[in-house]
C-alpha distance (Angstrom), angle and dihedral (degrees) to the residues before:
residue distance angle dihedral
M1 . . .
R2 3.78 . .
T3 3.78 120.2 .
I4 3.82 110.3 -102.5
V5 3.80 119.1 -155.2
L6 3.79 125.5 -170.3
A7 3.80 108.4 -149.5
S8 3.80 93.7 -152.7
A9 3.80 139.9 87.0
S10 3.83 90.6 -154.8
A11 3.80 110.3 129.5
G12 3.81 89.8 -154.3
R13 3.79 93.6 54.1
G14 3.79 91.6 46.9
A15 3.81 92.1 49.7
L16 3.81 92.3 50.2
L17 3.80 93.0 49.9
R18 3.83 91.6 45.5
R19 3.82 89.6 58.3
T20 3.81 89.8 65.7
G21 3.80 92.1 63.0
L22 3.80 89.5 -127.6
P23 3.82 110.8 142.1
F24 3.81 112.1 -123.9
T25 3.77 143.3 152.7
I26 3.78 129.0 -134.0
D27 3.79 123.0 -126.2
P28 3.83 114.5 162.7
S29 3.79 113.2 -144.2
N30 3.82 98.2 -142.0
C31 3.82 87.0 -164.7
D32 3.79 128.6 153.6
E33 3.82 108.4 -76.5
T34 3.78 99.5 -162.0
T35 3.79 119.3 111.7
E36 3.75 138.3 171.9
A37 3.79 92.6 -140.6
S38 3.78 114.2 144.8
S39 3.81 96.5 -145.1
P40 3.79 137.8 42.3
A41 3.83 90.0 -116.7
G42 3.80 91.3 50.6
H43 3.80 90.4 47.8
V44 3.82 96.0 53.6
R45 3.80 93.8 39.6
M46 3.79 91.2 53.5
L47 3.81 94.0 46.6
A48 3.81 95.1 45.5
L49 3.79 90.3 52.8
R50 3.81 92.7 44.4
K51 3.81 91.1 51.8
A52 3.81 93.0 47.9
R53 3.82 93.6 46.8
T54 3.81 92.6 46.8
V55 3.80 91.5 54.1
A56 3.83 93.0 40.2
E57 3.81 88.5 63.3
R58 3.83 87.9 63.4
H59 3.82 96.2 46.2
P60 3.81 117.3 55.1
D61 3.80 114.9 -158.4
A62 3.82 95.5 13.7
L63 3.76 137.5 121.9
V64 3.78 107.4 -127.0
I65 3.80 122.6 -159.7
G66 3.79 118.0 -154.8
A67 3.80 127.6 -178.0
D68 3.77 138.8 176.0
T69 3.80 127.3 -173.8
I70 3.77 131.1 -164.0
I71 3.77 137.1 174.2
E72 3.80 116.1 -127.2
L73 3.80 123.0 -163.3
D74 3.79 120.8 177.1
G75 3.81 91.5 -20.5
E76 3.80 94.4 -50.0
I77 3.79 122.9 115.2
L78 3.79 110.9 -131.3
G79 3.77 111.7 -155.2
K80 3.76 132.2 -165.1
A81 3.79 116.2 -53.7
E82 3.79 107.4 -118.8
S83 3.80 95.1 -168.0
A84 3.78 139.7 30.8
A85 3.80 90.6 -110.7
A86 3.81 91.8 53.0
A87 3.83 90.5 47.4
G88 3.81 90.7 52.6
Q89 3.80 92.0 49.8
M90 3.79 92.3 48.2
L91 3.81 93.2 48.6
S92 3.81 90.1 49.0
R93 3.81 88.8 55.9
L94 3.81 93.5 47.0
A95 3.82 97.4 44.0
G96 3.79 116.1 109.9
Q97 3.78 97.6 11.7
F98 3.78 147.5 73.0
H99 3.78 122.8 -97.6
R100 3.77 130.8 -178.4
L101 3.78 120.9 -112.1
V102 3.80 107.4 -158.2
T103 3.81 124.2 -168.9
G104 3.76 126.8 -173.1
I105 3.79 113.9 -153.3
A106 3.79 125.9 -166.7
V107 3.79 135.3 179.5
V108 3.80 119.2 -165.8
D109 3.80 125.3 -171.1
S110 3.79 103.3 -147.6
A111 3.83 91.4 -164.9
D112 3.80 96.7 63.7
G113 3.82 104.6 8.2
R114 3.81 94.4 -116.3
S115 3.77 113.6 149.9
Y116 3.77 143.2 -175.1
C117 3.79 124.2 -157.5
G118 3.79 128.8 179.6
V119 3.79 144.1 150.8
E120 3.80 132.7 -125.2
T121 3.81 122.8 -164.5
T122 3.80 126.9 -163.7
L123 3.80 126.8 -177.9
V124 3.80 113.9 -133.9
H125 3.79 125.5 -170.3
I126 3.78 120.0 -155.1
R127 3.80 111.4 -155.4
H128 3.80 121.6 -122.6
L129 3.80 108.4 -77.1
T130 3.77 130.7 -165.8
P131 3.81 119.1 -133.9
E132 3.83 87.3 -108.3
Q133 3.82 92.1 54.4
I134 3.79 90.7 49.5
S135 3.82 91.5 48.2
S136 3.79 91.2 49.2
Y137 3.81 92.9 50.1
V138 3.80 92.0 45.9
A139 3.83 90.0 49.2
S140 3.82 88.6 59.0
G141 3.82 87.3 69.2
E142 3.80 92.0 -132.6
P143 3.83 98.5 112.7
T144 3.81 97.1 55.3
G145 3.80 111.6 100.4
K146 3.81 93.8 10.7
S147 3.79 125.2 118.2
G148 3.79 106.1 -106.9
S149 3.81 89.7 6.7
Y150 3.80 95.4 -90.5
D151 3.79 139.1 93.6
I152 3.79 114.7 -151.4
E153 3.80 90.0 -161.8
G154 3.79 91.7 60.8
L155 3.79 136.3 30.0
G156 3.79 87.9 -36.0
A157 3.79 87.7 80.2
T158 3.82 86.9 73.6
I159 3.80 93.7 61.4
I160 3.81 98.2 46.5
D161 3.77 113.1 83.2
R162 3.82 102.4 168.9
I163 3.77 138.7 27.5
E164 3.80 124.8 -174.8
G165 3.78 109.4 -167.0
D166 3.79 137.9 11.0
F167 3.83 113.1 -3.3
S168 3.82 91.8 -158.6
N169 3.78 87.8 58.9
V170 3.81 88.7 62.7
V171 3.82 87.6 56.4
G172 3.82 88.3 52.0
L173 3.82 108.2 -99.6
P174 3.82 119.4 71.4
M175 3.80 99.4 -144.3
A176 3.82 100.8 -166.3
H177 3.81 89.1 49.9
L178 3.81 90.7 47.6
A179 3.82 91.4 49.6
R180 3.81 90.4 54.7
A181 3.81 91.4 47.0
L182 3.81 93.9 49.2
E183 3.82 91.0 50.1
S184 3.81 88.9 65.6
F185 3.83 86.5 59.9
G186 3.81 93.6 48.5
I187 3.82 96.9 -100.3
R188 3.80 116.0 125.8
L189 3.78 120.9 -164.6
P190 3.81 118.6 -154.7
C-alpha cells in the first residue's frame, strides 16, 4: 500500500482519518498561508494544494492530503481569533445566523506529480446567544485559535443548532469528498 501523509497538525483531521483504518503519518506543512484569491473557495483550494505540495516534496512516493478550512460570513473570511476579545466579537457576529464553512481538500501524488483539488461547503447555524453565554464560552478558552471561534468537537457543539451539509467538514476534513478523491488514486476507503 502507498504511504499516506496528512499535511496537517489538526487533531480533528487526524481523528477523522484514523477512523477509516487507513495507515498514515502526519507531517504539518507549516507553509505560508497568505493568498491573493478573490473568493473563499479559491482561498482554501489554493492553500490546501500548497500544503499538500509542500509536504509532498519531503515524501517521495507518497499520497499527501492537504486541507484548509475557513469561515465565510457575508462574503468576508473570518480567520482564527487570536484573543478572547476577538473571539467574543466573532461569536457575536455569528450568533443567530447561518455562515458557510468552506474546506479546500487536495491530494498530491509525489511520485508522478498528479493532483486533485476540490472544495466542500457546509452551512452552519449558530443559535441566538446572550452576551453572558458568549462570555462564558470565551472564558472556557476553547474559541481562541479556532476558525470562527468555535470547536464543534467541544463545548462549541452547544452553540450550533443546525448543520446543512457534511458534518465531518465542520471538523475540518470532508470524509465523503476525501473518499471520492482517494479513489482516483487507487485508494478505497470502507
